[in-house]
N, C-alpha and C positions, 0 to 999 in steps of 0.2 A: 089369233090374237096369242093363243096361249104356246103354238107352236112358232110364230117371230120370236116370241120372249126367247126360248130353248135353243133355239140355234142360234139366235143374239149371244146367250150363257155360252153354250159348244163354242161358236167363234173365239168371244174373248177369252175363253180359259187356254186353248189352242195357242193362241199369240200369246197369253203370259208365258207360257211354257217353251214358247220358241224365243222370246225376247233373255227368257232368264236363261236356255240354252247357249246365245248366241255370249251373253256377258259370261256366261262361265269359261267359254271356249277365250274369248278377249283375255280375262284373267290370266288364262294360265299360259296362254302365248307373253303376254309382260312378264308376269313372275317367273318365265324360263329364261326370257333376256334379261332380265335383272339380274337373277343367278347366275348366266350364264359370262353375264359381266363384272361380275364379282369374285371369281374363281377362283384368281389368283391368290385368294385372300384366304380360303381353304372353304372347306365346306360348311363349317358353323354359320360362318359368317355370309355366305353366298345365300343359304337359305334362308340367313333374317331377314337379306333382302327381299329376297320372296317373297317374306311372309309381311313385309311391310306394304309392299307391291298389292300384294292380293289385297290387306286389310283395306287399304283406300278404295282398292274395287268392291268393296264388300263381298268379300268370298272367303273360304279357310283354305287352307293347306293341308290336303290330307296326305299330302307325301312328299319328300323331296331327296333327292340323291343326285349324284352322277355317275356316269357310265364314260368313264377319261374325262375327259374335259364338255363331254354332251351335258348340261344340265337336264335333270327329269322331275316335273312337276306337276303333281294331280291336285284341281281345287275342286271344291264342292260348295252349294250355294241354295236355300232354298227357296220355292217357289214363291210370286208373290202374294199377298192376299190369302182369301182363304184357299187357293191353290197348296198353301204352304204342308197343309195336313194330306198332301198327295205323295211326299216323297223326297228325295234330294236329287237337285243335277248337278253331275261330274262331269269334270273336262280333264285331259293331260295335253303336256306340250312339250317338247325339246327345242334345244335350241343349244350352239357349242358353234366353236371355230369352222369358218370355212376355207377350204386349202384352194389355191391357186388356179384360177381358170382350167376347166378343162382334166383337172386334176381330180378321178375318182376315191372319193374315200370307201374303204373294203367295210368299213363299218355299216354303210349305207345300203347296201345288197342285201343283207338277212332284215330278221323281225325285229322290231323296235324290245329294247328291253321293257318291262315292266317291273315296278314295283323299287325299294330303295335300293340303290346299287351301291 
């Protein structure tokens, strides 16, 4: 009986961590898209839009910047319930304009930049 309870606890803990990671990744994607969509209004406005989206998804933005027209967003959230004491979950995303079909973007050949641009 004890072994079954321990296994159930571990499965629930792993499930909570996986759900938190997926939620952080989805929030980073949406926040980056929001920032990229508002890029024409300036970095401050675009990052404010990204923050608005992140808040609605219950995550916080740890970094927001641009590399040219590409929005770079990093978010962080805590694990649910008692798992929150074991650390934070982080995710990052990049979004920007797409060139015409078949056109190769030279920036996509190298590594993605990290940090504030």
